[in-house]
C-alpha positions as CSV (number, residue, x, y, z in Angstrom):
1,M,84.7,66.1,106.1
2,R,86.5,64.3,103.2
3,R,86.4,67.5,101.1
4,Y,88.7,69.2,103.5
5,L,91.4,66.5,102.9
6,T,91.9,67.1,99.2
7,P,95.3,68.3,98.1
8,R,93.9,71.8,97.5
9,W,92.5,72.0,101.0
10,L,95.6,70.4,102.6
11,L,97.7,73.2,101.0
12,R,95.3,75.8,102.3
13,H,95.5,74.3,105.8
14,A,99.3,74.2,105.6
15,I,99.5,77.8,104.4
16,A,97.2,78.9,107.2
17,V,99.3,77.1,109.9
18,V,102.6,78.5,108.5
19,L,101.2,82.1,108.4
20,V,99.7,81.9,111.9
21,A,102.9,80.4,113.3
22,G,105.0,83.0,111.4
23,C,102.9,85.9,112.7
24,L,103.0,84.7,116.2
25,A,106.8,84.2,116.0
26,L,107.3,87.7,114.7
27,G,105.1,89.0,117.5
28,W,107.3,87.2,120.0
29,W,110.4,88.6,118.4
30,Q,109.0,92.1,118.5
31,L,108.2,91.7,122.2
32,D,111.8,90.7,122.9
33,R,113.0,93.8,121.0
34,A,110.6,95.9,123.0
35,R,111.9,94.5,126.3
36,G,115.4,95.4,125.0
37,G,114.4,99.1,124.9
38,N,112.8,99.6,121.5
39,A,109.5,101.2,122.4
40,L,108.1,101.1,118.9
41,S,108.3,97.3,119.0
42,Y,105.4,97.2,121.5
43,G,103.1,98.3,118.7
44,Y,104.4,95.6,116.4
45,A,104.2,93.0,119.2
46,V,100.5,93.7,119.3
47,E,100.1,94.0,115.5
48,W,101.5,90.6,114.5
49,P,99.1,88.6,116.6
50,V,96.3,90.6,115.0
51,F,97.6,89.5,111.6
52,A,97.5,85.9,112.9
53,L,93.9,86.4,113.9
54,F,93.1,87.8,110.5
55,V,94.5,84.6,108.9
56,V,92.3,82.5,111.1
57,F,89.3,84.6,110.2
58,V,89.9,84.2,106.4
59,W,90.6,80.5,106.8
60,S,87.4,80.0,108.8
61,R,85.4,82.0,106.3
62,E,86.7,79.8,103.5
63,V,85.8,76.7,105.4
64,R,82.2,78.0,106.0
65,A,81.9,78.9,102.4
66,E,82.9,75.4,101.3
67,R,80.4,73.9,103.8
68,R,77.6,76.0,102.2
69,G,78.6,74.9,98.8
70,G,80.9,77.8,97.7
71,Y,80.2,81.4,97.1
72,A,77.0,82.4,95.4
73,P,77.4,83.9,92.0
74,P,76.9,87.6,91.8
75,P,73.4,88.7,90.8
76,P,73.0,89.8,87.2
77,P,73.1,93.6,86.8
78,A,69.7,95.1,86.9
79,S,68.6,97.1,83.9
80,V,67.8,100.7,84.5
81,P,64.1,101.4,84.4
82,E,62.9,103.5,81.4
83,D,61.9,106.5,83.5
84,L,65.4,106.7,85.0
85,R,67.4,106.6,81.8
86,I,69.1,109.7,80.5
87,E,70.4,110.4,77.1
88,V,73.9,111.7,76.7
89,P,74.0,114.3,74.0
90,V,76.7,113.8,71.4
91,R,78.6,116.9,70.4
92,P,79.3,117.2,66.8
93,T,82.9,117.3,66.0
94,V,83.9,120.6,64.4
95,E,87.5,121.2,63.6
96,S,88.7,124.5,65.0
97,A,91.8,126.4,64.3
98,E,93.3,125.1,67.5
99,D,92.9,121.5,66.4
100,A,94.6,122.3,63.1
101,E,97.5,123.9,65.0
102,T,97.8,120.9,67.3
103,R,97.7,118.5,64.4
104,A,100.4,120.5,62.6
105,Y,102.6,120.5,65.7
106,N,102.1,116.8,66.2
107,D,103.1,116.2,62.5
108,Y,106.2,118.3,63.2
109,L,107.1,116.2,66.2
110,A,106.5,113.0,64.3
111,W,108.9,114.2,61.5
112,L,111.6,115.1,64.1
113,A,111.2,111.6,65.6
114,T,111.7,110.0,62.3
115,H,114.7,112.3,61.4
116,P,116.8,112.4,64.6
117,G,119.8,114.1,63.0
118,A,117.7,116.9,61.4
119,K,117.5,120.4,62.6
120,P,114.2,122.2,63.1
121,G,114.9,124.4,60.1
122,D,115.0,121.3,57.8
123,Y,111.3,120.6,58.4
124,P,109.6,120.7,55.0
125,G,106.1,121.7,56.3
């Protein structure tokens, strides 16, 4: 029981209490607005207590995990068996005319970026 009274756990307890109280207060506020004629607020009046229940769920899950000794480390990734492995073919890189055009255009754009006052006709290439 002492492990739940450490500063870290006291902060968690305080955050949980503040969040639950805040969610319930916002639900009550939405219920008041709904009674005043805002029909959409009925949905929010139900939604905020559900958020409070979610906070309680997460808090209780953390307490149970601490009681069990923390979360278990993830299992190591299993290697793929030899009969299920596939080889990915590697395409040889062959420069095409389109690649040369693209490279030339990129060189032109780089030249324009380094010479902001230049006109397109000033390009030496």
